[in-house]
C-alpha positions in Angstrom: 68.5 87.0 90.2 71.3 86.8 92.7 72.2 90.1 94.0 75.1 90.2 96.4 75.8 93.5 98.6 78.9 93.5 100.7 77.9 96.0 103.7 80.6 98.1 104.9 81.5 101.9 105.8 80.9 104.3 102.5 84.0 106.3 102.2 82.5 109.0 100.1 80.2 111.1 102.7 83.2 110.9 105.2 85.8 112.2 102.9 83.4 115.0 101.5 82.5 116.1 104.9 83.9 119.4 105.3 84.5 120.1 109.5 84.4 123.4 110.9 87.5 125.2 112.6 90.4 123.0 112.7 89.8 119.5 114.0 91.7 115.8 114.0 90.0 112.0 113.5 88.8 110.4 116.6 90.9 108.8 119.0 89.8 105.6 118.4 90.2 106.1 114.6 93.9 107.4 115.2 95.1 104.6 117.3 93.5 101.7 115.2 96.1 98.9 114.2 96.5 97.6 111.0 95.6 94.3 112.3 93.4 91.9 110.0 93.6 94.8 107.5 96.3 94.7 105.1 96.2 92.7 102.2 98.1 89.4 101.8 101.0 89.4 99.7 100.0 90.1 96.0 100.8 86.9 93.9 103.0 87.6 91.0 100.9 85.3 88.8 97.6 86.6 89.5 95.8 89.3 87.9 93.7 91.9 90.0 91.1 94.1 89.5 89.9 96.6 91.7 86.6 98.4 91.3 87.1 101.1 93.4 84.2 103.0 95.4 84.7 106.1 93.6 81.5 107.6 94.2 79.1 108.0 91.4 81.8 107.6 89.4 84.1 104.9 87.7 87.6 103.9 88.1 88.8 100.4 88.0 92.7 99.6 88.8 94.3 96.8 87.2 97.7 95.0 88.6 99.4 92.4 86.8 102.8 91.4 88.6 104.7 94.9 88.5 102.3 96.3 86.1 99.4 98.7 86.8 96.7 100.4 85.2 94.0 102.4 85.8 90.7 102.3 83.6 89.3 105.4 84.0 90.0 108.1 86.7 86.7 109.1 88.4 85.9 112.6 89.0 87.7 115.2 91.3 85.8 114.1 94.2 87.2 110.5 93.8 90.9 111.3 94.0 91.2 110.2 97.7 89.6 107.1 97.0 91.6 106.4 94.0 94.7 107.5 95.8 93.9 105.2 99.0 93.4 102.1 96.6 96.7 102.8 94.8 98.4 102.5 98.2 96.7 99.9 99.6 97.5 97.8 96.3 101.0 99.0 97.0 101.2 100.3 93.6 104.6 102.8 92.8 103.7 104.1 89.3 101.1 103.4 86.6 101.9 101.6 83.1 98.9 103.2 81.3 96.1 105.0 82.0 92.8 104.1 79.7 90.0 107.0 79.3 87.0 105.5 78.2 85.2 108.8 77.0 85.3 112.6 77.8 82.7 112.8 80.7 83.9 114.3 84.1 82.9 111.2 86.1 85.5 109.3 84.1 88.3 111.9 83.8 88.1 114.2 86.5 90.8 113.0 88.6 93.5 112.4 86.0 95.9 115.2 86.7 95.7 115.0 90.8 96.2 111.4 90.5 99.2 111.1 88.0 100.7 114.0 89.9 101.4 111.5 92.8 101.5 108.1 90.5 102.9 109.1 87.1 102.5 107.5 83.7 104.1 107.7 80.3 100.8 106.7 78.2 97.1 107.6 78.4 95.1 105.5 75.7 92.1 107.0 74.4 89.4 106.0 72.0 89.4 106.1 68.1 86.1 108.0 68.0 85.0 111.0 70.6 82.7 113.6 70.4 85.6 115.9 71.9 89.1 114.9 71.2 90.6 118.0 72.1 89.4 117.2 75.7 91.3 114.2 75.9 94.3 115.3 74.5 94.5 117.8 77.3 94.0 115.2 79.6 97.2 113.5 78.2 98.9 117.0 78.7 97.6 117.2 82.2 98.8 113.7 83.0 102.4 114.8 81.3 102.0 111.7 79.4 101.6 110.5 75.4 98.3 110.2 74.4 97.8 106.8 72.2 94.6 106.2 70.0 93.1 102.6 70.4 91.3 101.5 67.7 88.9 97.9 67.7 91.0 95.0 67.1 94.1 96.3 68.7 95.5 94.8 71.8 97.5 95.9 74.7 99.8 93.6 76.6 100.3 93.6 80.3 102.5 90.5 80.6 102.6 86.8 81.1 100.1 86.4 78.1 97.3 88.7 79.4 96.2 91.5 77.5 93.2 94.0 76.6 91.4 93.6 73.6 89.7 96.7 71.8 86.3 95.9 70.9 84.8 99.6 70.5 84.1 102.1 69.6 83.3 101.0 65.9 81.6 104.2 64.7 81.3 107.7 65.9 78.2 108.6 67.5 77.3 112.5 67.1 74.6 112.2 69.9 75.9 111.1 73.0 79.7 110.5 74.3 78.2 107.6 76.2 78.3 105.6 73.0 81.8 106.2 72.1 82.9 104.7 75.1 86.4 102.4 74.8 85.3 99.2 75.2 87.9 96.4 76.2 88.2 92.9 76.8 90.9 92.2 79.3 92.0 88.3 78.8 93.7 87.7 82.4 94.7 83.7 82.9 92.2 82.5 80.6 89.3 84.3 81.9 87.6 87.4 80.2 86.7 90.6 82.1 84.6 93.1 79.6 85.0 96.8 80.6 82.3 98.7 79.0 82.4 102.9 80.1 79.5 104.3 79.7 78.3 102.2 76.4 74.6 102.5 76.3 72.1 100.7 74.0 73.7 102.4 70.5 76.6 101.0 71.0 75.8 97.8 72.2 73.8 97.3 69.2 76.6 98.3 67.0 78.8 95.7 68.8 76.6 93.2 68.5 75.9 93.6 64.9 79.7 93.4 64.4 79.5 89.5 65.5 82.4 90.1 68.0 82.6 87.4 70.7 81.5 89.4 74.1 80.8 86.6 76.1 82.8 87.0 79.6 83.1 85.9 83.0 83.3 89.3 84.8 81.2 92.3 83.4 81.6 96.0 84.6 78.1 97.1 83.9 77.9 99.9 81.5 76.9 103.4 82.1 76.7 102.8 86.2 73.8 100.4 85.7 71.4 103.0 84.4 68.0 102.1 82.7 69.3 103.2 79.3 72.2 100.4 78.8 72.6 96.9 79.3 69.7 95.5 77.1 68.6 92.2 77.4 70.1 90.9 74.0 73.8 92.4 75.2 73.5 90.9 78.6 72.4 87.1 76.9 75.6 87.6 75.0 77.9 88.5 77.8 75.9 86.1 80.2 78.8 86.8 82.9 79.2 85.0 86.1 79.9 88.2 88.0 78.5 92.0 87.6 80.1 94.9 88.8 78.1 98.3 89.0 79.9 101.3 89.8 78.1 104.1 91.2 76.5 106.1 94.4 72.9 105.6 94.2 72.2 108.6 96.5 73.7 110.9 93.9 72.2 109.1 90.8 69.2 107.6 91.7 68.5 105.9 88.3 71.8 103.9 88.6 71.7 100.3 89.8 68.5 100.1 88.3 66.0 97.2 88.9 65.9 96.7 85.3 69.8 96.5 84.7 69.4 93.7 87.9 66.7 91.9 85.6 68.5 91.5 82.6 71.7 90.2 84.6 69.7 87.6 86.4 72.2 84.8 85.3 74.8 86.6 87.2 76.2 87.6 90.7 76.0 91.2 91.1 78.2 94.0 93.3 77.5 97.7 93.7 80.7 99.4 94.5 79.0 101.5 97.1 78.6 98.9 99.4 82.3 98.1 99.7 84.9 100.1 101.8 87.6 100.4 99.1 85.6 98.6 96.3 85.3 95.1 95.0 88.5 93.2 94.5 88.6 90.5 92.0 91.7 88.2 92.0 92.6 85.5 88.9 95.2 83.2 89.7 97.5 81.9 87.5 94.9 78.5 87.4 91.9 81.0 86.4 90.1 80.7 89.6 88.2 83.9 90.6 88.2 85.2 94.2 86.2 87.9 95.4 86.6 90.3 98.4 85.8 93.6 99.6 89.3 94.6 101.3 88.9 96.5 104.7 90.9 100.0 105.0 94.3 99.8 106.6 95.3 102.0 109.6 98.3 103.5 110.0 98.0 104.4 113.5 99.3 107.9 113.0 98.3 111.0 114.9 98.7 114.1 112.9 96.7 117.4 113.0 96.0 120.5 110.6 97.2 123.4 112.6 96.0 125.6 110.3 95.2 126.4 106.4 95.8 129.8 105.1 94.3 131.3 101.9 96.7 134.1 102.1 99.8 132.2 102.2 98.4 129.5 100.2 99.7 126.8 103.1 98.9 124.1 105.1 100.5 123.4 108.6 100.7 119.7 110.0 101.9 119.0 113.7 102.5 115.4 114.9 100.8 114.9 118.1 102.0 110.9 118.2 104.8 109.3 118.0 107.6 109.9 115.0 105.5 109.0 111.6 106.6 108.1 108.4 104.0 109.9 106.4 105.1 108.8 102.9 102.0 108.5 100.6 99.9 110.7 103.1 98.0 113.4 101.4 96.5 116.8 102.1 93.8 117.7 99.7 91.2 120.9 99.2 87.6 120.0 99.5 86.4 122.6 96.7 89.3 122.1 94.1 90.4 119.1 94.9 94.0 120.1 94.7 96.3 117.3 96.2 99.7 117.2 98.0 101.2 113.8 98.7 104.0 113.3 101.0 107.3 111.8 99.2 108.3 108.6 99.6 110.5 108.4 102.8 109.2 111.6 104.5 109.1 111.4 108.4 107.6 113.9 110.6 108.8 113.6 114.2 106.5 113.5 117.1 106.1 117.0 117.9 107.4 118.3 114.8 105.3 120.6 112.6 105.8 121.2 108.8 104.2 123.5 106.3 103.1 122.7 102.6 103.0 125.9 100.7 102.3 126.6 97.3 105.6 128.2 97.3 108.5 127.7 99.9 107.6 125.8 103.1 108.9 122.6 104.2 107.0 120.8 101.2 106.0 122.7 97.9 102.4 121.9 96.8 103.4 121.7 92.9 102.7 123.7 90.0 99.7 125.7 91.4 99.4 129.0 92.6 96.3 128.3 94.4 95.7 125.2 96.9 92.4 126.9 97.9 89.6 128.7 96.3 89.9 132.4 97.3 85.9 132.9 96.4 84.5 129.7 98.1 84.6 128.1 101.3 87.2 125.8 101.6 88.7 122.8 103.4 92.0 121.3 104.1 91.9 117.6 104.5 94.5 115.2 105.9 94.4 111.7 105.0 96.7 109.1 105.8 98.0 106.7 102.7 95.0 104.7 102.9 92.4 107.3 103.1 91.7 107.7 106.6 91.0 111.4 107.6 93.2 112.6 110.5 92.5 116.1 110.5 90.6 118.7 108.7 90.7 122.6 109.0 88.6 125.4 107.1 91.4 127.6 105.2 91.1 131.3 106.3 
């Protein structure tokens, strides 16, 4: 068994830390430059899959030319990580979103992410234990819901496409086994995306005779022992396998039994990467793997106050004039998110207020940014998810 782990700082623990009072990031963090951290220019004829470090949840960003797709939206707490990944990959909007099934760690970030990166289409599976929940997610995204059936394709340009393999029948016992399963055909390579598929759906898919062999496997159900059976793993025989999880939250995930079943494969775990695992499939079909470092903007901003009564956040620039396009504020309990629109600049020494109503910027269509019953914290991040400041709401 060949297991590869890329060691770097884990974002989730930092992003969810609620600092007492109002505090800014360290001077070292704020003064960091973008040297050696920016991605090289993306090739228009390559297909990129960024398996995002979304905590214990699932979210994968697929970029092909000028098109971008998200397969699953993580949970609410994954939103800062997803926004950071989108900014790093220079995405401006989403061509579509795929929701593999109804569980919160796959759909929780839909509303917040799509409020920043709009989309017209939310694809869902033919079968579900809660079809209404998926319809609601499409409404939250202000997008049309399109139901996919086995055998259908979604073209993404340059001859590349998603091929729908499953579900083939409805499972009334566990929605994991109603997962939307797709084969991404990218420059002659095959990437199997499995959602949370477990043994039951694996068995049905194997029995169908479908060709599930793949170069890259997104391992089902976070690498828990109730998925990725030996027969299934052998049929896929991936060269590369990716497990999306945080084992400090889900102790059974990235399980040793799954590692053994995938002994033919190089295994990566998203928790071991800062932004996540980036795979590039170039025009010739060559696969490259990297773990990109988080860029820094060098901006120096601080939250002066966060008010429950006014439902507002005031931000002051304590550094040089800063282009804050894509910088975002989120509330640590409700994960309500505000992203500064393109072209936003805060001059040196200037303060701006973001509020539910009024202010220099309007938060959005939500009356409550902060929980009125629970302790809540406003967290300010640059566009790449670096925490600049945090402040308890009062």
